[in-house]
C-alpha positions as CSV (number, residue, x, y, z in Angstrom):
1,M,0.0,0.0,0.0
2,G,1.2,3.5,-0.8
3,G,1.8,6.0,2.1
4,G,-0.7,8.2,3.8
5,G,-3.5,8.4,1.5
6,R,-5.6,5.3,1.8
7,E,-5.1,4.6,5.6
8,S,-6.7,8.0,6.7
9,N,-10.0,6.8,5.1
10,S,-10.3,4.1,7.8
11,I,-10.1,6.7,10.7
12,S,-13.2,8.3,12.0
13,L,-13.7,10.5,15.0
14,D,-16.7,10.5,17.3
15,G,-17.7,12.8,20.2
16,V,-17.4,11.6,23.8
17,R,-20.8,11.3,25.2
18,D,-22.6,9.6,28.2
19,K,-23.2,6.6,26.2
20,N,-19.7,5.9,25.0
21,V,-17.7,7.3,27.8
22,M,-16.9,3.7,28.9
23,Q,-14.9,3.4,25.7
24,L,-12.7,6.3,26.9
25,K,-12.3,4.6,30.3
26,K,-11.2,1.3,28.8
27,L,-8.7,3.1,26.6
28,N,-7.2,5.1,29.4
29,T,-6.9,1.8,31.5
30,A,-5.0,0.3,28.6
31,L,-2.9,3.3,27.9
32,F,-1.9,5.1,31.0
33,P,-0.4,4.2,34.4
34,V,-2.7,6.8,36.0
35,R,-6.3,6.2,37.2
36,Y,-8.5,9.1,36.2
37,N,-11.2,10.4,38.5
38,D,-14.8,11.5,37.8
39,K,-13.7,15.1,37.4
40,Y,-11.6,14.1,34.4
41,Y,-14.5,12.5,32.7
42,A,-16.8,15.4,33.6
43,D,-14.3,17.8,32.1
44,A,-14.0,15.6,28.9
45,L,-17.8,15.5,28.4
46,S,-18.2,19.1,29.0
47,S,-15.5,20.1,26.6
48,G,-17.8,19.3,23.6
49,E,-15.8,19.0,20.3
50,F,-12.6,19.1,22.1
51,S,-12.7,15.5,23.2
52,K,-12.9,12.8,20.6
53,L,-12.6,9.0,20.2
54,A,-10.9,7.7,17.2
55,Y,-12.0,4.6,15.4
56,Y,-9.9,2.6,13.1
57,S,-12.1,0.4,10.9
58,D,-14.8,0.7,13.5
59,I,-12.6,-0.3,16.4
60,C,-12.0,2.3,19.2
61,V,-8.3,2.6,19.2
62,G,-7.5,6.2,20.5
63,A,-8.8,9.3,22.1
64,I,-8.1,13.0,22.9
65,A,-9.6,14.5,26.0
66,C,-9.4,18.2,26.7
67,R,-10.4,20.5,29.5
68,L,-11.4,24.2,28.7
69,E,-10.0,26.7,31.3
70,K,-10.7,30.4,31.7
71,K,-7.7,32.6,32.0
72,D,-7.7,36.4,31.8
73,G,-11.0,36.5,29.8
74,A,-9.5,34.1,27.3
75,I,-9.8,30.3,27.0
76,R,-6.9,27.9,27.5
77,V,-7.2,24.4,26.2
78,Y,-5.5,21.7,28.4
79,I,-4.9,18.4,26.7
80,M,-5.5,16.0,29.6
81,T,-4.8,12.9,27.6
82,L,-4.0,11.9,24.0
83,G,-3.3,8.3,23.3
84,V,-3.5,5.5,20.7
85,L,-3.3,1.8,21.4
86,A,0.2,0.4,20.5
87,P,-0.8,-1.8,17.5
88,Y,-2.4,1.3,15.8
89,R,0.4,3.8,16.3
90,G,2.1,5.2,13.2
91,L,-1.2,5.2,11.2
92,G,-1.7,8.9,11.7
93,I,-4.5,8.5,14.4
94,G,-2.8,10.6,17.0
95,T,-2.0,13.3,14.4
96,R,-5.7,13.3,13.3
97,L,-6.9,13.7,16.9
98,L,-4.5,16.6,17.6
99,K,-5.1,18.3,14.3
100,H,-8.8,18.3,15.1
101,V,-8.2,20.1,18.3
102,L,-5.7,22.5,16.8
103,E,-8.2,23.4,14.0
104,L,-11.0,24.1,16.6
105,C,-8.5,26.4,18.5
106,A,-7.5,28.3,15.3
107,N,-11.2,28.9,14.6
108,E,-12.1,30.1,18.0
109,Q,-10.9,33.8,18.4
110,N,-10.9,33.7,22.2
111,I,-8.5,30.7,22.5
112,A,-5.0,31.9,23.3
113,E,-3.1,28.8,24.1
114,I,-3.2,25.0,24.3
115,Y,-0.9,23.2,26.7
116,L,-0.2,19.7,28.3
117,H,2.0,18.0,30.7
118,V,4.5,15.2,29.4
119,Q,6.7,13.0,31.6
120,T,10.4,14.4,31.1
121,N,11.6,11.1,29.7
122,N,8.9,10.7,27.1
123,D,10.9,11.6,24.1
124,E,8.5,10.2,21.6
125,A,5.6,12.3,22.9
126,I,7.8,15.5,23.1
127,G,9.0,15.0,19.6
128,F,5.4,14.5,18.4
129,Y,4.1,17.7,19.9
130,K,7.2,19.7,18.7
131,K,6.3,18.8,15.2
132,F,3.0,20.7,15.7
133,G,4.6,23.8,17.0
134,F,4.4,23.0,20.8
135,E,7.5,24.1,22.9
136,I,8.6,23.3,26.3
137,T,7.7,26.3,28.4
138,D,8.2,24.9,31.9
139,T,9.4,22.0,34.1
140,I,7.5,20.9,37.1
141,M,9.4,18.7,39.5
142,N,7.6,15.8,41.3
143,Y,4.4,16.3,39.3
144,Y,3.6,12.7,39.1
145,T,3.1,10.7,42.4
146,N,3.7,7.2,41.6
147,I,5.6,7.0,38.2
148,T,9.4,7.5,37.6
149,P,10.7,10.0,36.7
150,P,8.1,12.1,38.6
151,D,8.9,15.2,36.7
152,C,7.1,16.8,33.7
153,Y,7.5,19.4,31.1
154,V,4.8,21.8,30.2
155,L,4.5,22.0,26.4
156,T,2.6,25.0,25.1
157,K,1.4,26.1,21.7
158,F,0.4,29.7,21.4
159,V,-2.5,29.8,19.0
160,T,-2.2,32.2,16.1
161,H,-5.5,33.3,14.5
162,A,-6.0,34.3,11.0
163,S,-6.8,38.0,11.1
164,P,-10.5,38.7,10.4
165,K,-11.2,39.4,6.8
166,K,-11.6,43.1,6.1
């Protein structure tokens, strides 16, 4: 098969809703060493278009979950989680999920930045986000309680908006 073109047709995104939030819970259990609390799921559900499940040939294989935060009258988007099951990595699914959220940000005039926390040794994730224009803006020591290393980087992308058409 040739690169890029065909595969993306098998990827579809779906909103996170009450009736499918269990899919997100199952994914997170498989993907992350952290147990997420009810607030995480409430934030994901209330973020609307900013949280999505990704299906590959009708199998739920990945998700992005964001929280919208108010800051100085603007909105900051916090990526709580972005993950794709290991056998499905490299197919463009994580890229599709992140691009979806970045496009939403670019179209919302009052969104100033989008940020996330990444464990300091997660070179793969850091490289992935840097490709999309994120930069390391801070280091938080002992951010994680039960994983090593416990430190994280804050990666931030400042959203540039197309200037309104005159």
